[in-house]
C-alpha positions as CSV (number, residue, x, y, z in Angstrom):
1,M,-24.3,9.3,-6.2
2,K,-21.6,10.2,-8.7
3,Y,-19.2,7.5,-9.9
4,I,-15.6,8.4,-9.7
5,D,-13.0,6.5,-11.7
6,F,-9.7,5.8,-9.8
7,N,-6.9,3.6,-11.1
8,E,-5.3,0.9,-9.0
9,N,-2.3,3.1,-8.0
10,E,-4.6,5.9,-6.9
11,I,-6.6,3.5,-4.7
12,Q,-3.4,2.0,-3.2
13,D,-2.0,5.4,-2.5
14,F,-5.3,6.4,-0.8
15,C,-5.3,3.3,1.3
16,K,-1.7,3.8,2.4
17,E,-2.4,7.4,3.4
18,A,-5.6,6.5,5.3
19,A,-3.8,3.7,7.2
20,K,-1.0,6.1,8.0
21,N,-3.5,8.7,9.3
22,V,-5.2,6.1,11.5
23,K,-1.8,5.0,13.0
24,D,-0.6,8.5,13.6
25,L,-3.8,9.5,15.3
26,R,-3.9,6.3,17.4
27,I,-0.3,7.0,18.6
28,K,-1.0,10.7,19.2
29,K,-4.0,9.8,21.4
30,G,-1.9,7.2,23.3
31,V,-4.2,4.3,22.3
32,K,-2.8,0.8,22.1
33,Q,-3.4,-1.3,19.0
34,I,-5.3,-4.0,21.0
35,D,-7.7,-1.3,22.5
36,L,-8.5,0.2,19.1
37,A,-8.8,-3.3,17.5
38,V,-11.4,-4.4,20.1
39,A,-13.3,-1.1,19.8
40,I,-13.8,-1.7,16.1
41,N,-14.5,-5.5,16.5
42,I,-11.2,-6.8,15.3
43,N,-10.2,-9.5,17.7
44,S,-6.5,-9.8,16.9
45,T,-3.7,-7.2,17.1
46,G,-2.0,-9.0,14.2
47,S,-5.1,-8.4,12.0
48,Y,-5.4,-4.8,13.2
49,S,-1.7,-4.3,12.6
50,D,-2.1,-5.5,9.0
51,Y,-4.8,-3.0,8.4
52,E,-2.8,-0.2,10.0
53,N,0.2,-1.1,7.9
54,N,-1.9,-1.5,4.7
55,K,-1.1,-5.2,4.4
56,Q,-4.7,-6.4,4.6
57,N,-6.9,-6.6,1.5
58,K,-10.2,-6.9,3.4
59,S,-12.2,-3.8,3.7
60,L,-12.9,-2.4,7.2
61,V,-16.4,-1.3,6.1
Protein backbone atom coordinates (compact mmCIF):
# COMPACT_ATOMS: atom_id res chain seq x y z
CA MET A 1 0.00 0.00 0.00
CA LYS A 2 1.30 3.43 -0.94
CA TYR A 3 1.73 6.03 1.83
CA ILE A 4 0.17 9.39 0.98
CA ASP A 5 1.17 12.44 2.97
CA PHE A 6 -1.69 14.84 3.82
CA ASN A 7 -1.41 17.90 6.01
CA GLU A 8 -3.87 18.58 8.83
CA ASN A 9 -5.93 21.07 6.78
CA GLU A 10 -6.32 18.60 3.92
CA ILE A 11 -7.50 15.92 6.34
CA GLN A 12 -9.99 18.29 7.98
CA ASP A 13 -11.31 19.39 4.57
CA PHE A 14 -11.70 15.77 3.50
CA CYS A 15 -13.60 14.89 6.70
CA LYS A 16 -15.92 17.91 6.30
CA GLU A 17 -16.70 16.97 2.72
CA ALA A 18 -17.30 13.30 3.60
CA ALA A 19 -19.62 14.29 6.47
CA LYS A 20 -21.53 16.65 4.15
CA ASN A 21 -21.91 13.91 1.53
CA VAL A 22 -23.27 11.45 4.12
CA LYS A 23 -25.76 14.04 5.42
CA ASP A 24 -26.88 15.03 1.91
CA LEU A 25 -27.39 11.42 0.87
CA ARG A 26 -29.27 10.57 4.10
CA ILE A 27 -31.62 13.51 3.55
CA LYS A 28 -32.06 12.69 -0.16
CA LYS A 29 -33.03 9.12 0.75
CA GLY A 30 -35.43 10.33 3.47
CA VAL A 31 -33.62 8.47 6.26
CA LYS A 32 -33.83 9.79 9.82
CA GLN A 33 -30.63 10.28 11.79
CA ILE A 34 -31.71 7.74 14.42
CA ASP A 35 -32.37 5.07 11.79
CA LEU A 36 -28.97 5.49 10.17
CA ALA A 37 -27.26 5.74 13.56
CA VAL A 38 -28.76 2.42 14.68
CA ALA A 39 -27.92 0.80 11.33
CA ILE A 40 -24.22 1.61 11.82
CA ASN A 41 -24.17 0.76 15.55
CA ILE A 42 -24.21 4.28 16.96
CA ASN A 43 -26.77 4.27 19.76
CA SER A 44 -27.25 8.02 20.11
CA THR A 45 -28.57 10.58 17.66
CA GLY A 46 -26.38 13.15 19.42
CA SER A 47 -23.24 11.15 18.68
CA TYR A 48 -24.36 10.49 15.11
CA SER A 49 -25.14 14.19 14.65
CA ASP A 50 -21.62 15.03 15.81
CA TYR A 51 -20.18 12.72 13.14
CA GLU A 52 -22.48 14.12 10.47
CA ASN A 53 -21.53 17.69 11.37
CA ASN A 54 -17.83 16.84 11.66
CA LYS A 55 -17.70 17.62 15.37
CA GLN A 56 -16.56 14.15 16.46
CA ASN A 57 -12.88 13.19 16.55
CA LYS A 58 -13.46 9.43 16.83
CA SER A 59 -13.16 7.46 13.62
CA LEU A 60 -16.19 5.61 12.27
CA VAL A 61 -13.97 2.75 11.13
